[in-house]
N, C-alpha and C positions, 0 to 999 in steps of 0.2 A: 345458456349463459344470460345473465341479467342484461336487460336491454340498454342500460346506460353505459355499457362498455362498447367501445369502438376500436376494432383492430386496424392498425395501419401497417401495411406490408409493402414497402417501397422498392425492395431490391431483389425480389425473387425471380424475375424474369430474365431469360437469356435471349429474348426475341429482339432482332435488329431488322427493321424494315429494309426490304431489298433495295429500295431506291436510295438508301443512306449508306449502303455498304461501300460505295465508291469513295466515300470520304476518308476511309481508313487508309493510312500509309504504311501499315505493318503487314506482315505475311499472315496467311490463314492460321498457321501454327501459333504465332504470337497472339492473334485475336482470340483463338480458342483458349489459350492460356489465361488471357485477361478475363474472359468470361468465367473460367473455372475459379480463379482466385478472387475476383471482385463480386461475383454474384452471391447473394445470400440464398443459395439454392435450397429449394424445398421448404422455405419458411412459409409459403402459402399452404403447405400441408401440415407442417408442425403446429401452426397456429390456426387450427380449423375448428376451434371450439365455439364459434359464433358466426352467424350469418350477417351480423352487423360489422362489416369490414370493408376497407378500401384497399384494393390491390393494384399497384401500378403494373400495366401489362407489357411495358417495354424495358429493355436493358438499361441499367444506369450508365452504361458506356455511351448511350445516346442522350440521356437526360437524367440527371440525379436530382430527384424531387425533394431530397432532404437537405440540399444546400439552400442557403439564402439566395433570394433572387437577385439582390443587389451585390455586385462584385466586391464592393468595398466592405460589405458586412461579412463576407464569407472568408474564413481564414484559409481555406484550401485553394483560393484563387492564386495565391503565390506559388503553388505547386502545379499549376496548370490543371487543376481538378475542381473547377467551379461547376456550375450546372452542366455545362457542355465540356466534357473532358477533352483536353488537348494532349495530355500525357498518360502513359501507362502507370501501373502500380510501381514500376521501377523508375519512374520519372524520366522516361524516354518518350520521344514523340509517338503519339497514337493516331491522331487524325488532324486534318486541317479544319479550323473552325473560323469561318468568315462572319462578319457582322450580320449578314443576311441570314446565314444558317442559325446563328444564335437567336436572332429575333423569331425565326420560324419555330425553333424548338421551344422557346418560352411561350409562344402563343398557342401552339397546337398540342404540346405535351405538358409542360410545367403548369401553365395557368389553368388549363382544363382540369388537371389532376387536383390542384389546390382548391379550385372552385367546387369540385365534387366532395373533397374532404371537408371543406368548410360548411357546405350544405348538409352533409351527413352529421357533422358535429352539432350544427344548429338545430336540426330536426330532433336528434337524440336529447339534447339539452332541453328543448321545448317540452318534450314528452315526459322527461324524468326529473327536470329541475337541475340536474348536473350531469357530468359526463366524465368518464375515465378513458382516455385514449391509451391504448397499449401499442407502443412503437416497437415493431417486431423485426428482429435482426439476427444475423449469425456472424461469426468472425473466424478468421484463420487461426489455427493453433499456434503459429509462429508469426511474429510481426512481419508485415510486408514492408518493402523498402520505403514507401511513402509515409508510413505511419509514424507519429511522433513518439508514441509509447513503445520503447524498444525492449521492455521487460520480456524475457523469453518464457518465464514461468507463468503462463496465463491461466486464469480460472476456467471452470466449466461454464459458469453462468456469470454474466455481468449485468447488474441492474443500474440503468442510467436514471438520474434524477435531475429535476429542475427546482431550484430553490423556491420559486414562486408557485409552480403548478403541481409538484409531487408532494402529497401528504406523507409525513413520516410514517404514519400507520400503514400506508400502502407498501412503501419500500421495505419496512421492517417485516411485514407479513410475508412478502415474497422471499426475502433473504432467509427467514426462518423455515419457510416451506421447502425451498430447494435444498437448504442445508440438511434438513431432516431426511430428505430423500437420498442423501449421500453425495451431493454435488459440492464442489468448492465454489464459493460465491464471493464476488467482490462488488463494491459499489463505486461507480464512476471510474472503473479501471478494467480494461484498457480504454474504454469509451465512456463518455459522459453526456449528460443532457437527455432530453426527450422532446420530440416534435410536438409543437402546438400551432394550430392555424394562426396566422398573423393577425387575423381579426380579433383574436383573444389573447395573444401573447403579452404577458406581463400586465394584463388588464383585468381579467376575469378569473378569480380563484375557483369558480364553480366548474371551470374547464380544467380538469386534472389530467396529468399525463405521466407515464412511466415507461422506460425503455427496458426491454428484455433482449439481451444478446446471448446467443447460444454458441458455444465452441463447436465448430464443425466436426471435430474429432469424435464427438459423441454420437454422430448420426450419419456421417458421410465419409467415403474414402476420398482423401484429398488428391489422389492421383487420377482416379477414374471418374470421380464425381458420382459414383453409385452409392445408393443407400446402404447402410450397415444394418446388421440384424437387430440392433437395439433401437432402430428408428421409432417403432411404434411405442416403445417404453418412454422415450424422451417426449414424444408427442402427448402421451397420456399424462405424464408428469407436469408438463406445461399447463394442460387443461385443469388439472387438480390444483396447481398453485394459484392460477387465476380465479378459480372458484372460491378460494379462501379470502379473496378480496371483497366479496359481496358485502360483508358487514361493514367494511371500511367506507363504502360509497353509498 
């Protein structure tokens, strides 16, 4: 893959550090359920078409690096799902989050991840003159209780765009590619936007970004979490679609 693409994979991990397990106030069964429905499981394998990537190694139930650092900037704060989740996907209590814990998570997980992401973006941009960040996600086939978009008929692929950082040529290329492969594709529905390091956000148009969200029903059993037979096909299609963005960047 062309070197000026950087893959960002923030939600693939199910790992919870042992010393943080005691913070959770739910049963093991509930915690396992949350890991099943909230983790973008296998996205680190689906998006394996480049070595130039940043993968967050810890579960989003501990730290969601896609949230804004400042609580008042993050819309999910009102649902108890800021960087440090206090609520489950059903908006019931998940864990206790003290001010000290939040500060620790920000320092040791959030800030370190974003430092690595920003440095990788800067390095790629310096080498190539520009950069296209691919924000890599998956989503539940049916809306989860915390989600704002309640539309039950969800697409196979969702392309998320940012008015400042996503070139129309890139989003159009991805929509066309996935559509021609037989997928139902939407733009900014049920999810919108695409992550950009804050050092560049709304400042530098040479830092481009687009989000790809894959419906989990295409590649994963939603009950067991096991891969489906079509997993390799979906992975190959993602790689092919991204390869078509080369002329765009």
